[in-house]
A tleap script that builds the chain and sets N, CA, C and O, in Angstrom:
source leaprc.protein.ff14SB
mol = sequence {
  NMET GLY GLN ARG SER ASP GLY GLY TRP ASN
  PRO TYR ALA ALA GLY ALA LEU THR GLY LEU
  LEU ILE VAL LEU SER ALA TYR SER THR GLY
  ASN PHE PHE GLY ALA SER SER SER PHE VAL
  ARG THR ALA GLY MET ILE GLU ARG ILE PHE
  SER PRO GLU ARG VAL ALA ARG SER SER TYR
  PHE ALA ARG PHE VAL PRO HIE ILE ASP TRP
  GLN TRP LEU PHE LEU ALA GLY ILE CYS LEU
  GLY ALA LEU CYS SER ALA LEU LEU SER ARG
  ASP PHE ALA TRP ARG GLY VAL PRO GLY MET
  TRP GLU SER ARG PHE GLY PRO GLY GLY ALA
  ARG ARG ALA LEU ALA SER PHE ALA GLY GLY
  PHE VAL MET LEU VAL GLY ALA ARG ILE ALA
  GLY CGLY
}
set mol.1.N position { -75.300 13.147 20.158 }
set mol.1.CA position { -75.502 11.633 19.866 }
set mol.1.C position { -74.777 11.649 18.519 }
set mol.1.O position { -75.267 12.204 17.536 }
set mol.2.N position { -73.232 10.831 18.497 }
set mol.2.CA position { -73.029 11.226 16.694 }
set mol.2.C position { -71.783 11.365 16.794 }
set mol.2.O position { -71.222 10.739 15.894 }
set mol.3.N position { -70.896 12.031 17.643 }
set mol.3.CA position { -70.238 13.442 18.190 }
set mol.3.C position { -68.845 12.629 19.000 }
set mol.3.O position { -68.742 12.031 20.071 }
set mol.4.N position { -68.089 12.885 18.130 }
set mol.4.CA position { -66.522 11.811 18.655 }
set mol.4.C position { -66.090 12.559 19.742 }
set mol.4.O position { -66.713 13.569 20.070 }
set mol.5.N position { -64.811 12.084 20.520 }
set mol.5.CA position { -64.452 12.987 21.880 }
set mol.5.C position { -63.477 13.940 21.309 }
set mol.5.O position { -62.932 14.581 22.209 }
set mol.6.N position { -63.062 14.259 20.105 }
set mol.6.CA position { -62.344 15.070 19.405 }
set mol.6.C position { -63.003 16.229 18.820 }
set mol.6.O position { -62.383 17.214 18.418 }
set mol.7.N position { -64.794 16.044 18.761 }
set mol.7.CA position { -66.048 16.925 18.515 }
set mol.7.C position { -66.724 16.365 17.295 }
set mol.7.O position { -67.934 16.354 17.069 }
set mol.8.N position { -65.288 15.684 16.193 }
set mol.8.CA position { -65.973 15.439 15.268 }
set mol.8.C position { -66.604 14.698 14.859 }
set mol.8.O position { -65.929 13.679 14.712 }
set mol.9.N position { -68.003 14.492 14.414 }
set mol.9.CA position { -68.876 12.985 13.823 }
set mol.9.C position { -67.964 11.683 13.722 }
set mol.9.O position { -66.880 11.460 13.183 }
set mol.10.N position { -68.886 10.892 14.490 }
set mol.10.CA position { -68.785 9.255 14.087 }
set mol.10.C position { -69.044 9.294 12.948 }
set mol.10.O position { -70.220 9.407 12.603 }
set mol.11.N position { -68.033 9.215 12.036 }
set mol.11.CA position { -67.885 8.298 10.648 }
set mol.11.C position { -68.973 7.437 10.036 }
set mol.11.O position { -69.512 7.574 8.937 }
set mol.12.N position { -69.231 6.327 11.170 }
set mol.12.CA position { -70.316 4.985 11.057 }
set mol.12.C position { -72.050 5.796 11.541 }
set mol.12.O position { -73.180 5.377 11.291 }
set mol.13.N position { -71.587 7.132 12.337 }
set mol.13.CA position { -73.323 7.431 12.703 }
set mol.13.C position { -73.683 8.323 11.084 }
set mol.13.O position { -74.619 7.807 10.473 }
set mol.14.N position { -73.248 9.154 10.616 }
set mol.14.CA position { -72.624 9.720 10.081 }
set mol.14.C position { -73.116 9.256 8.889 }
set mol.14.O position { -74.096 9.833 8.417 }
set mol.15.N position { -72.670 8.403 8.356 }
set mol.15.CA position { -72.583 7.338 6.981 }
set mol.15.C position { -74.531 6.775 7.328 }
set mol.15.O position { -75.425 6.885 6.488 }
set mol.16.N position { -74.658 6.370 8.348 }
set mol.16.CA position { -75.725 5.370 8.966 }
set mol.16.C position { -76.802 6.683 8.721 }
set mol.16.O position { -77.802 6.499 8.029 }
set mol.17.N position { -76.496 8.173 9.407 }
set mol.17.CA position { -77.995 9.529 8.755 }
set mol.17.C position { -77.713 9.236 7.536 }
set mol.17.O position { -78.156 8.237 6.969 }
set mol.18.N position { -76.684 10.368 6.836 }
set mol.18.CA position { -76.584 10.152 5.529 }
set mol.18.C position { -77.697 8.599 4.796 }
set mol.18.O position { -78.851 8.681 4.373 }
set mol.19.N position { -77.071 7.702 4.856 }
set mol.19.CA position { -77.868 6.613 3.803 }
set mol.19.C position { -79.825 6.561 4.651 }
set mol.19.O position { -80.675 5.934 4.018 }
set mol.20.N position { -80.051 6.941 5.388 }
set mol.20.CA position { -81.479 7.149 6.308 }
set mol.20.C position { -81.946 8.291 5.342 }
set mol.20.O position { -83.011 7.988 4.804 }
set mol.21.N position { -81.590 9.192 5.064 }
set mol.21.CA position { -81.980 10.496 4.207 }
set mol.21.C position { -82.112 10.535 3.170 }
set mol.21.O position { -82.873 11.205 2.470 }
set mol.22.N position { -80.895 9.335 2.797 }
set mol.22.CA position { -81.349 9.065 0.468 }
set mol.22.C position { -82.134 8.578 0.440 }
set mol.22.O position { -83.015 8.777 -0.396 }
set mol.23.N position { -82.198 7.428 1.635 }
set mol.23.CA position { -83.724 6.526 1.712 }
set mol.23.C position { -85.141 7.176 1.702 }
set mol.23.O position { -86.239 6.802 1.290 }
set mol.24.N position { -84.713 8.217 2.273 }
set mol.24.CA position { -86.155 9.420 2.535 }
set mol.24.C position { -86.416 10.121 1.826 }
set mol.24.O position { -87.530 10.618 1.665 }
set mol.25.N position { -85.142 10.391 1.048 }
set mol.25.CA position { -85.359 11.094 -0.034 }
set mol.25.C position { -85.698 10.361 -1.358 }
set mol.25.O position { -86.600 11.010 -1.888 }
set mol.26.N position { -85.438 9.514 -1.964 }
set mol.26.CA position { -85.968 8.831 -2.665 }
set mol.26.C position { -87.283 7.554 -2.534 }
set mol.26.O position { -87.435 6.561 -3.245 }
set mol.27.N position { -88.121 8.034 -1.338 }
set mol.27.CA position { -88.975 7.223 -1.333 }
set mol.27.C position { -89.871 8.539 -1.491 }
set mol.27.O position { -90.761 8.374 -2.326 }
set mol.28.N position { -89.859 9.620 -0.981 }
set mol.28.CA position { -90.599 11.320 -0.754 }
set mol.28.C position { -90.217 11.470 -2.089 }
set mol.28.O position { -91.204 11.175 -2.764 }
set mol.29.N position { -89.309 11.772 -2.790 }
set mol.29.CA position { -89.979 12.660 -4.042 }
set mol.29.C position { -89.332 11.980 -5.074 }
set mol.29.O position { -89.417 12.422 -6.219 }
set mol.30.N position { -88.681 10.943 -4.825 }
set mol.30.CA position { -87.921 10.180 -6.283 }
set mol.30.C position { -86.912 10.245 -7.069 }
set mol.30.O position { -86.600 9.732 -8.144 }
set mol.31.N position { -86.255 11.284 -6.020 }
set mol.31.CA position { -85.107 11.476 -6.553 }
set mol.31.C position { -83.921 11.085 -5.425 }
set mol.31.O position { -84.221 10.848 -4.255 }
set mol.32.N position { -82.453 11.044 -5.950 }
set mol.32.CA position { -81.360 10.142 -5.231 }
set mol.32.C position { -80.856 11.454 -5.273 }
set mol.32.O position { -81.178 12.271 -6.135 }
set mol.33.N position { -80.325 11.596 -4.651 }
set mol.33.CA position { -78.977 12.703 -4.201 }
set mol.33.C position { -77.746 12.352 -5.209 }
set mol.33.O position { -77.570 11.134 -5.217 }
set mol.34.N position { -76.643 13.197 -6.249 }
set mol.34.CA position { -75.853 13.769 -6.856 }
set mol.34.C position { -75.477 14.730 -7.330 }
set mol.34.O position { -75.867 15.895 -7.402 }
set mol.35.N position { -74.414 13.998 -7.770 }
set mol.35.CA position { -73.385 15.727 -7.280 }
set mol.35.C position { -72.999 15.852 -9.324 }
set mol.35.O position { -73.097 16.897 -9.967 }
set mol.36.N position { -72.648 14.694 -9.813 }
set mol.36.CA position { -72.095 14.480 -11.254 }
set mol.36.C position { -72.274 15.506 -12.055 }
set mol.36.O position { -71.604 16.493 -12.360 }
set mol.37.N position { -73.647 14.947 -12.430 }
set mol.37.CA position { -74.317 15.720 -13.245 }
set mol.37.C position { -74.086 17.165 -13.100 }
set mol.37.O position { -73.741 17.852 -14.061 }
set mol.38.N position { -74.311 17.756 -11.642 }
set mol.38.CA position { -74.255 19.083 -11.181 }
set mol.38.C position { -72.734 19.629 -12.103 }
set mol.38.O position { -72.881 20.572 -12.881 }
set mol.39.N position { -71.525 19.077 -11.976 }
set mol.39.CA position { -69.953 19.584 -12.222 }
set mol.39.C position { -70.370 19.937 -13.807 }
set mol.39.O position { -70.113 21.022 -14.329 }
set mol.40.N position { -71.055 18.838 -14.478 }
set mol.40.CA position { -71.165 18.908 -15.848 }
set mol.40.C position { -72.021 20.368 -16.631 }
set mol.40.O position { -71.754 20.823 -17.744 }
set mol.41.N position { -72.982 20.834 -15.761 }
set mol.41.CA position { -73.397 21.756 -15.937 }
set mol.41.C position { -72.884 22.917 -15.666 }
set mol.41.O position { -72.898 23.816 -16.507 }
set mol.42.N position { -72.466 23.042 -14.712 }
set mol.42.CA position { -71.408 23.817 -14.007 }
set mol.42.C position { -70.825 24.461 -15.458 }
set mol.42.O position { -71.158 25.579 -15.850 }
set mol.43.N position { -69.937 23.606 -16.161 }
set mol.43.CA position { -68.638 23.538 -16.707 }
set mol.43.C position { -69.591 24.345 -18.045 }
set mol.43.O position { -69.055 25.274 -18.649 }
set mol.44.N position { -71.047 23.884 -18.428 }
set mol.44.CA position { -71.619 24.185 -19.689 }
set mol.44.C position { -71.986 26.072 -19.088 }
set mol.44.O position { -71.796 27.193 -19.560 }
set mol.45.N position { -72.463 25.616 -18.081 }
set mol.45.CA position { -72.826 27.312 -18.020 }
set mol.45.C position { -71.535 28.768 -17.914 }
set mol.45.O position { -71.536 29.983 -18.114 }
set mol.46.N position { -70.521 27.665 -17.461 }
set mol.46.CA position { -69.367 28.648 -17.512 }
set mol.46.C position { -68.607 28.854 -18.768 }
set mol.46.O position { -67.910 29.861 -18.892 }
set mol.47.N position { -68.756 27.374 -20.333 }
set mol.47.CA position { -68.546 27.795 -21.190 }
set mol.47.C position { -69.650 28.260 -21.704 }
set mol.47.O position { -69.369 28.683 -22.825 }
set mol.48.N position { -70.556 28.379 -21.520 }
set mol.48.CA position { -71.876 28.887 -22.267 }
set mol.48.C position { -71.096 30.854 -22.244 }
set mol.48.O position { -71.231 31.569 -23.237 }
set mol.49.N position { -70.612 31.184 -21.399 }
set mol.49.CA position { -69.993 32.315 -21.524 }
set mol.49.C position { -69.767 33.000 -21.977 }
set mol.49.O position { -70.276 34.069 -22.316 }
set mol.50.N position { -68.025 32.017 -22.211 }
set mol.50.CA position { -67.011 32.217 -23.479 }
set mol.50.C position { -67.406 31.631 -24.860 }
set mol.50.O position { -66.588 31.847 -25.755 }
set mol.51.N position { -68.731 30.791 -25.252 }
set mol.51.CA position { -68.820 30.344 -26.716 }
set mol.51.C position { -70.113 29.701 -26.716 }
set mol.51.O position { -70.239 28.575 -27.198 }
set mol.52.N position { -71.570 30.649 -25.960 }
set mol.52.CA position { -72.434 29.433 -26.483 }
set mol.52.C position { -73.417 29.265 -27.480 }
set mol.52.O position { -74.633 29.074 -27.435 }
set mol.53.N position { -72.470 29.398 -28.530 }
set mol.53.CA position { -72.613 28.616 -29.672 }
set mol.53.C position { -72.519 27.318 -29.571 }
set mol.53.O position { -73.264 26.407 -29.932 }
set mol.54.N position { -71.466 27.345 -29.012 }
set mol.54.CA position { -70.807 25.881 -28.946 }
set mol.54.C position { -71.648 24.709 -28.117 }
set mol.54.O position { -71.992 23.538 -28.275 }
set mol.55.N position { -71.774 25.914 -27.002 }
set mol.55.CA position { -72.771 25.087 -25.660 }
set mol.55.C position { -73.930 24.177 -26.862 }
set mol.55.O position { -74.005 22.967 -27.071 }
set mol.56.N position { -74.861 25.527 -27.590 }
set mol.56.CA position { -76.014 25.274 -28.033 }
set mol.56.C position { -76.005 24.224 -29.577 }
set mol.56.O position { -77.029 24.084 -30.245 }
set mol.57.N position { -75.029 23.743 -29.848 }
set mol.57.CA position { -74.500 22.733 -30.603 }
set mol.57.C position { -74.501 21.604 -29.804 }
set mol.57.O position { -75.174 20.581 -29.936 }
set mol.58.N position { -73.931 21.803 -29.219 }
set mol.58.CA position { -73.512 20.482 -28.157 }
set mol.58.C position { -74.301 19.027 -27.599 }
set mol.58.O position { -74.985 18.979 -26.577 }
set mol.59.N position { -74.062 17.997 -28.420 }
set mol.59.CA position { -75.148 16.950 -28.272 }
set mol.59.C position { -75.570 16.735 -26.818 }
set mol.59.O position { -76.737 16.643 -26.438 }
set mol.60.N position { -74.703 16.680 -26.211 }
set mol.60.CA position { -73.940 16.565 -24.213 }
set mol.60.C position { -75.250 17.489 -23.324 }
set mol.60.O position { -76.106 17.068 -22.547 }
set mol.61.N position { -74.997 18.744 -23.769 }
set mol.61.CA position { -75.428 19.706 -23.359 }
set mol.61.C position { -77.068 20.284 -23.817 }
set mol.61.O position { -77.613 21.267 -23.316 }
set mol.62.N position { -77.547 19.562 -24.687 }
set mol.62.CA position { -78.611 18.740 -24.797 }
set mol.62.C position { -79.314 18.006 -24.555 }
set mol.62.O position { -80.419 17.831 -25.068 }
set mol.63.N position { -78.774 17.382 -23.656 }
set mol.63.CA position { -78.778 15.784 -22.954 }
set mol.63.C position { -78.634 16.504 -21.119 }
set mol.63.O position { -79.138 15.980 -20.126 }
set mol.64.N position { -77.995 17.502 -21.141 }
set mol.64.CA position { -77.325 17.748 -19.200 }
set mol.64.C position { -77.337 19.524 -19.968 }
set mol.64.O position { -76.442 20.144 -20.543 }
set mol.65.N position { -78.569 19.843 -19.686 }
set mol.65.CA position { -78.992 21.474 -20.032 }
set mol.65.C position { -78.175 22.041 -18.739 }
set mol.65.O position { -77.976 21.685 -17.577 }
set mol.66.N position { -77.814 23.123 -19.591 }
set mol.66.CA position { -76.468 23.625 -18.544 }
set mol.66.C position { -77.550 25.071 -17.073 }
set mol.66.O position { -77.531 26.302 -17.063 }
set mol.67.N position { -78.083 24.348 -16.388 }
set mol.67.CA position { -78.752 25.525 -15.619 }
set mol.67.C position { -78.671 24.844 -14.194 }
set mol.67.O position { -78.143 23.822 -13.757 }
set mol.68.N position { -79.358 25.773 -13.718 }
set mol.68.CA position { -79.284 25.338 -11.664 }
set mol.68.C position { -80.493 24.734 -11.305 }
set mol.68.O position { -81.630 25.194 -11.410 }
set mol.69.N position { -80.124 23.651 -10.870 }
set mol.69.CA position { -82.078 22.677 -10.823 }
set mol.69.C position { -81.604 22.318 -9.698 }
set mol.69.O position { -80.530 22.728 -9.258 }
set mol.70.N position { -82.450 21.417 -9.051 }
set mol.70.CA position { -81.940 21.312 -7.421 }
set mol.70.C position { -80.622 20.471 -6.860 }
set mol.70.O position { -80.029 20.439 -5.782 }
set mol.71.N position { -80.480 19.857 -8.041 }
set mol.71.CA position { -78.831 18.870 -7.718 }
set mol.71.C position { -77.623 20.348 -7.372 }
set mol.71.O position { -76.800 20.419 -6.459 }
set mol.72.N position { -77.791 20.937 -7.995 }
set mol.72.CA position { -76.868 22.040 -8.018 }
set mol.72.C position { -76.942 23.515 -6.348 }
set mol.72.O position { -76.311 24.452 -5.859 }
set mol.73.N position { -78.204 22.693 -6.178 }
set mol.73.CA position { -78.459 24.091 -4.744 }
set mol.73.C position { -78.091 23.268 -3.634 }
set mol.73.O position { -77.581 23.629 -2.574 }
set mol.74.N position { -78.586 21.494 -4.209 }
set mol.74.CA position { -78.112 20.866 -2.926 }
set mol.74.C position { -76.961 21.086 -2.846 }
set mol.74.O position { -76.635 21.536 -1.747 }
set mol.75.N position { -75.691 20.886 -3.984 }
set mol.75.CA position { -74.461 21.076 -3.680 }
set mol.75.C position { -73.804 22.689 -3.166 }
set mol.75.O position { -72.707 23.094 -2.782 }
set mol.76.N position { -75.090 23.265 -3.398 }
set mol.76.CA position { -74.263 24.417 -2.755 }
set mol.76.C position { -74.596 24.718 -1.119 }
set mol.76.O position { -74.067 25.458 -0.289 }
set mol.77.N position { -75.750 23.763 -1.070 }
set mol.77.CA position { -76.424 23.337 0.571 }
set mol.77.C position { -74.747 22.581 0.968 }
set mol.77.O position { -73.963 23.422 1.408 }
set mol.78.N position { -74.492 21.947 0.917 }
set mol.78.CA position { -73.218 21.358 0.957 }
set mol.78.C position { -72.461 22.465 1.988 }
set mol.78.O position { -72.396 22.912 3.133 }
set mol.79.N position { -71.841 22.536 0.336 }
set mol.79.CA position { -70.888 24.140 0.508 }
set mol.79.C position { -71.640 24.648 2.035 }
set mol.79.O position { -71.787 24.120 3.137 }
set mol.80.N position { -71.890 25.534 1.619 }
set mol.80.CA position { -72.816 26.239 2.926 }
set mol.80.C position { -72.794 25.944 4.445 }
set mol.80.O position { -72.538 26.648 5.421 }
set mol.81.N position { -73.244 24.327 4.255 }
set mol.81.CA position { -73.658 24.286 5.211 }
set mol.81.C position { -72.015 23.402 5.959 }
set mol.81.O position { -72.032 22.954 7.105 }
set mol.82.N position { -71.052 23.332 5.267 }
set mol.82.CA position { -70.123 23.133 5.920 }
set mol.82.C position { -69.251 24.127 6.679 }
set mol.82.O position { -68.480 23.889 7.609 }
set mol.83.N position { -69.606 25.599 5.933 }
set mol.83.CA position { -69.244 26.086 6.289 }
set mol.83.C position { -69.498 26.992 7.448 }
set mol.83.O position { -68.603 27.534 8.096 }
set mol.84.N position { -70.926 27.135 7.691 }
set mol.84.CA position { -71.499 27.315 8.757 }
set mol.84.C position { -70.926 26.241 10.037 }
set mol.84.O position { -70.381 26.733 11.025 }
set mol.85.N position { -71.116 24.707 9.898 }
set mol.85.CA position { -70.585 23.948 10.383 }
set mol.85.C position { -68.855 24.863 11.505 }
set mol.85.O position { -68.574 25.251 12.639 }
set mol.86.N position { -68.406 24.769 10.485 }
set mol.86.CA position { -66.944 24.708 10.618 }
set mol.86.C position { -66.927 26.275 11.731 }
set mol.86.O position { -66.264 26.464 12.751 }
set mol.87.N position { -67.767 27.055 11.147 }
set mol.87.CA position { -67.495 28.574 11.874 }
set mol.87.C position { -68.692 27.908 13.136 }
set mol.87.O position { -68.334 26.734 13.043 }
set mol.88.N position { -69.152 27.895 13.570 }
set mol.88.CA position { -69.941 27.900 14.692 }
set mol.88.C position { -69.172 26.684 15.215 }
set mol.88.O position { -69.426 26.556 16.412 }
set mol.89.N position { -68.431 25.856 14.828 }
set mol.89.CA position { -68.120 24.805 16.343 }
set mol.89.C position { -66.441 25.321 16.482 }
set mol.89.O position { -65.713 24.656 17.220 }
set mol.90.N position { -65.801 26.663 15.660 }
set mol.90.CA position { -65.159 27.316 15.883 }
set mol.90.C position { -63.912 26.296 14.975 }
set mol.90.O position { -62.835 26.840 15.216 }
set mol.91.N position { -63.779 25.621 14.470 }
set mol.91.CA position { -63.338 24.588 13.845 }
set mol.91.C position { -62.138 25.496 11.980 }
set mol.91.O position { -61.238 25.023 11.285 }
set mol.92.N position { -62.535 26.225 11.970 }
set mol.92.CA position { -62.596 26.951 10.633 }
set mol.92.C position { -61.349 27.616 10.008 }
set mol.92.O position { -61.325 28.791 9.641 }
set mol.93.N position { -60.603 26.990 9.946 }
set mol.93.CA position { -59.261 27.697 9.340 }
set mol.93.C position { -58.888 27.851 7.878 }
set mol.93.O position { -59.687 27.220 7.186 }
set mol.94.N position { -58.100 28.372 7.274 }
set mol.94.CA position { -57.518 28.348 6.054 }
set mol.94.C position { -56.160 27.403 6.101 }
set mol.94.O position { -55.382 27.467 7.052 }
set mol.95.N position { -56.018 26.786 5.313 }
set mol.95.CA position { -55.313 25.502 5.430 }
set mol.95.C position { -54.997 25.645 3.892 }
set mol.95.O position { -55.610 26.347 3.088 }
set mol.96.N position { -53.966 24.873 3.667 }
set mol.96.CA position { -52.974 24.828 2.024 }
set mol.96.C position { -53.088 23.259 2.036 }
set mol.96.O position { -53.498 22.512 1.148 }
set mol.97.N position { -52.428 22.859 3.768 }
set mol.97.CA position { -53.186 21.411 3.501 }
set mol.97.C position { -53.384 20.396 5.039 }
set mol.97.O position { -52.766 20.396 6.103 }
set mol.98.N position { -54.351 19.728 4.611 }
set mol.98.CA position { -55.078 19.995 6.106 }
set mol.98.C position { -54.133 18.541 6.807 }
set mol.98.O position { -53.671 17.833 5.911 }
set mol.99.N position { -53.898 18.177 7.879 }
set mol.99.CA position { -53.107 17.741 8.702 }
set mol.99.C position { -53.283 16.575 8.779 }
set mol.99.O position { -52.636 15.937 9.610 }
set mol.100.N position { -54.427 15.788 7.743 }
set mol.100.CA position { -54.484 14.188 7.819 }
set mol.100.C position { -53.528 13.889 6.692 }
set mol.100.O position { -52.709 12.970 6.655 }
set mol.101.N position { -53.783 14.902 5.692 }
set mol.101.CA position { -52.626 14.540 4.240 }
set mol.101.C position { -51.468 14.883 4.167 }
set mol.101.O position { -50.769 14.755 3.162 }
set mol.102.N position { -51.063 15.440 5.402 }
set mol.102.CA position { -49.941 16.157 5.459 }
set mol.102.C position { -49.395 14.803 6.482 }
set mol.102.O position { -48.213 14.480 6.368 }
set mol.103.N position { -50.159 14.141 7.331 }
set mol.103.CA position { -49.730 12.795 7.782 }
set mol.103.C position { -49.265 11.617 7.246 }
set mol.103.O position { -48.425 10.800 7.622 }
set mol.104.N position { -50.203 11.728 6.003 }
set mol.104.CA position { -50.708 10.669 5.569 }
set mol.104.C position { -49.535 10.316 4.451 }
set mol.104.O position { -48.916 9.257 4.337 }
set mol.105.N position { -49.388 11.825 3.466 }
set mol.105.CA position { -49.003 11.952 1.909 }
set mol.105.C position { -47.748 12.798 2.523 }
set mol.105.O position { -47.481 13.566 1.598 }
set mol.106.N position { -46.844 13.069 3.572 }
set mol.106.CA position { -46.253 14.701 3.720 }
set mol.106.C position { -46.380 15.495 2.708 }
set mol.106.O position { -46.905 15.256 1.621 }
set mol.107.N position { -45.570 17.067 3.329 }
set mol.107.CA position { -45.605 17.909 3.144 }
set mol.107.C position { -45.271 18.404 1.514 }
set mol.107.O position { -45.478 19.506 1.005 }
set mol.108.N position { -44.770 17.355 0.998 }
set mol.108.CA position { -44.885 17.868 -0.917 }
set mol.108.C position { -46.380 17.318 -1.005 }
set mol.108.O position { -47.316 16.922 -0.311 }
set mol.109.N position { -45.858 17.629 -2.720 }
set mol.109.CA position { -47.387 17.923 -3.705 }
set mol.109.C position { -47.165 16.992 -4.128 }
set mol.109.O position { -47.704 17.283 -5.195 }
set mol.110.N position { -46.786 15.912 -4.310 }
set mol.110.CA position { -46.494 14.837 -5.858 }
set mol.110.C position { -47.490 14.057 -5.278 }
set mol.110.O position { -48.574 13.879 -5.833 }
set mol.111.N position { -47.158 13.520 -4.060 }
set mol.111.CA position { -47.823 12.329 -3.600 }
set mol.111.C position { -49.274 12.654 -3.220 }
set mol.111.O position { -50.137 11.776 -3.228 }
set mol.112.N position { -49.550 14.023 -2.862 }
set mol.112.CA position { -51.299 14.680 -2.781 }
set mol.112.C position { -52.080 14.488 -4.127 }
set mol.112.O position { -53.217 14.128 -4.430 }
set mol.113.N position { -50.742 14.966 -4.921 }
set mol.113.CA position { -51.736 15.403 -6.234 }
set mol.113.C position { -52.113 13.993 -7.011 }
set mol.113.O position { -53.080 14.068 -7.768 }
set mol.114.N position { -51.262 12.359 -6.870 }
set mol.114.CA position { -51.606 11.244 -7.382 }
set mol.114.C position { -52.515 10.564 -6.514 }
set mol.114.O position { -53.257 9.644 -6.855 }
set mol.115.N position { -52.406 11.140 -5.202 }
set mol.115.CA position { -53.448 10.476 -4.689 }
set mol.115.C position { -54.861 11.001 -4.742 }
set mol.115.O position { -55.828 10.253 -4.881 }
set mol.116.N position { -54.984 12.814 -4.583 }
set mol.116.CA position { -56.370 13.197 -5.187 }
set mol.116.C position { -56.642 12.889 -6.814 }
set mol.116.O position { -57.766 13.097 -7.271 }
set mol.117.N position { -56.036 12.605 -7.290 }
set mol.117.CA position { -56.668 12.132 -8.906 }
set mol.117.C position { -57.144 10.966 -9.219 }
set mol.117.O position { -58.001 10.634 -10.038 }
set mol.118.N position { -56.257 10.144 -8.203 }
set mol.118.CA position { -56.571 8.698 -8.803 }
set mol.118.C position { -57.527 8.389 -7.988 }
set mol.118.O position { -58.202 7.455 -8.421 }
set mol.119.N position { -57.944 8.895 -6.731 }
set mol.119.CA position { -59.334 9.418 -6.208 }
set mol.119.C position { -60.472 9.593 -6.730 }
set mol.119.O position { -61.534 9.132 -6.313 }
set mol.120.N position { -60.292 10.318 -7.737 }
set mol.120.CA position { -61.306 11.504 -7.855 }
set mol.120.C position { -61.459 10.613 -9.307 }
set mol.120.O position { -62.496 10.404 -9.937 }
set mol.121.N position { -60.563 10.320 -9.511 }
set mol.121.CA position { -61.039 9.781 -11.214 }
set mol.121.C position { -61.780 8.215 -10.868 }
set mol.121.O position { -62.611 7.989 -11.748 }
set mol.122.N position { -61.715 7.076 -9.839 }
set mol.122.CA position { -62.176 6.085 -8.855 }
set mol.122.C position { -63.493 6.644 -9.020 }
set mol.122.O position { -64.169 5.938 -9.769 }
set mol.123.N position { -64.111 7.679 -8.580 }
set mol.123.CA position { -65.218 8.305 -8.272 }
set mol.123.C position { -66.569 8.857 -8.875 }
set mol.123.O position { -67.776 8.924 -8.647 }
set mol.124.N position { -64.958 9.440 -10.393 }
set mol.124.CA position { -65.233 9.724 -10.917 }
set mol.124.C position { -66.381 8.573 -12.169 }
set mol.124.O position { -67.512 8.688 -12.641 }
set mol.125.N position { -65.233 7.512 -12.263 }
set mol.125.CA position { -65.582 6.811 -12.904 }
set mol.125.C position { -67.515 5.834 -12.444 }
set mol.125.O position { -68.573 5.677 -13.053 }
set mol.126.N position { -66.846 5.367 -10.771 }
set mol.126.CA position { -68.410 4.896 -10.535 }
set mol.126.C position { -69.531 5.802 -10.932 }
set mol.126.O position { -70.480 5.404 -11.608 }
set mol.127.N position { -69.411 6.958 -10.525 }
set mol.127.CA position { -70.295 7.758 -10.771 }
set mol.127.C position { -71.224 7.640 -12.111 }
set mol.127.O position { -72.433 7.446 -12.239 }
set mol.128.N position { -70.057 7.855 -13.157 }
set mol.128.CA position { -70.748 7.592 -14.422 }
set mol.128.C position { -71.380 6.397 -15.121 }
set mol.128.O position { -72.165 6.457 -16.067 }
set mol.129.N position { -70.735 4.849 -14.272 }
set mol.129.CA position { -71.470 3.851 -14.408 }
set mol.129.C position { -72.653 3.415 -13.564 }
set mol.129.O position { -73.527 2.556 -13.674 }
set mol.130.N position { -72.367 4.250 -12.771 }
set mol.130.CA position { -74.030 4.551 -11.918 }
set mol.130.C position { -74.881 5.066 -12.446 }
set mol.130.O position { -76.050 4.985 -12.068 }
set mol.131.N position { -74.369 5.920 -13.757 }
set mol.131.CA position { -75.923 6.626 -13.878 }
set mol.131.C position { -75.673 7.734 -13.899 }
set mol.131.O position { -76.340 8.419 -14.675 }
set mol.132.N position { -74.430 8.526 -12.924 }
set mol.132.CA position { -74.880 9.916 -12.302 }
set mol.132.C position { -74.521 9.044 -10.395 }
set mol.132.O position { -74.709 9.701 -9.371 }
savepdb mol mol.pdb
quit
């Protein structure tokens, strides 16, 4: 159920299952899935290696304490799960540019970089507006 003929997941089925998982998580734990705060906390952990006094003085890091929490482990699990899935399906390959990106944006890097930056910026703004 949910797989396409090329072996990949149907995006509608995957989206519906993800939505159901989010609702069940919010209902059972009171926590919503999120990632943007984990990136900030990771930056704080890295910065703390080089300048611990700066992190300690930061009012931002007083609010988003740089530590490993459930959301950080959730993201690590996503990465590990994706790797396991690719390895088990024998679809894993080191690629500089995924085929889909190359077919849509060409082999050059400028258009891909612009599309990636624009998409990332829109997601970041949306995540911050939504409170993370």
